[in-house]
C-alpha positions as CSV (number, residue, x, y, z in Angstrom):
1,M,11.2,17.1,-9.5
2,D,8.2,19.4,-9.8
3,A,6.0,17.6,-7.3
4,I,6.4,17.4,-3.5
5,K,6.5,13.7,-2.5
6,V,5.2,12.7,1.2
7,N,5.8,9.4,2.7
8,H,4.2,8.2,5.8
9,D,5.9,5.1,7.2
10,T,3.3,3.7,9.8
11,A,5.7,0.9,10.9
12,G,8.8,3.2,11.5
13,H,6.8,6.2,12.6
14,T,8.4,8.6,10.2
15,L,6.9,11.3,7.9
16,T,9.2,12.1,5.0
17,I,8.7,15.1,2.8
18,W,10.8,15.3,-0.5
19,L,11.1,18.6,-2.2
20,D,13.4,17.3,-4.9
21,D,14.6,14.0,-6.3
22,P,15.6,11.7,-3.5
23,A,18.4,10.4,-5.8
24,K,20.2,13.7,-5.3
25,E,20.6,13.2,-1.5
26,A,24.4,13.5,-0.7
27,V,24.2,14.2,3.1
28,S,21.7,14.1,6.0
29,E,21.8,15.6,9.5
30,E,19.6,15.1,12.4
31,T,18.4,18.4,14.3
32,A,18.0,18.6,18.1
33,D,14.2,18.3,17.5
34,E,14.4,14.9,15.8
35,V,14.1,16.1,12.4
36,I,16.4,14.9,9.7
37,L,17.4,17.2,6.8
38,M,18.4,15.6,3.6
39,K,20.7,17.7,1.4
40,D,22.1,17.7,-2.1
41,A,25.9,17.9,-2.8
42,G,25.6,21.8,-2.7
43,G,24.1,21.8,0.7
44,R,20.5,22.7,-0.3
45,V,17.7,20.9,1.7
46,I,15.9,18.6,-0.6
47,G,13.8,16.7,2.0
48,V,12.8,16.6,5.6
49,E,12.0,13.5,7.8
50,I,10.1,13.8,11.0
51,L,10.9,11.0,13.5
52,H,8.4,9.6,15.9
53,Y,5.6,10.8,13.8
54,R,2.1,9.5,14.7
55,P,-1.1,11.1,13.3
56,T,-3.7,12.1,15.9
57,S,-6.4,10.0,14.1
58,A,-6.5,6.8,12.0
59,D,-8.0,8.7,9.1
60,A,-5.4,11.5,8.9
61,R,-4.9,13.0,5.6
62,V,-2.4,15.2,3.9
63,L,-3.7,18.6,2.9
64,V,-1.5,20.7,0.6
65,E,-2.2,24.4,0.2
66,T,-0.1,26.6,-2.3
67,V,-0.1,30.3,-1.4
68,G,1.4,33.1,-3.4
69,Q,2.5,33.2,-7.0
70,G,5.0,31.0,-8.6
71,A,8.3,32.3,-9.9
């Protein structure tokens, strides 16, 4: 997957960010900060889910900024 995928679940109050194909998820673990790390079979983080996410305004938007040079 070449693109980052962001999902905001307004009913469940979560923000999920996929850095790779969600189908590759093999295991997930919750951190002490109520963040879930989704990992592939090799243990590489391929997604992050933020629990209890509520934007500060009703018209919140996602802004993506790319910095540095690609490999």
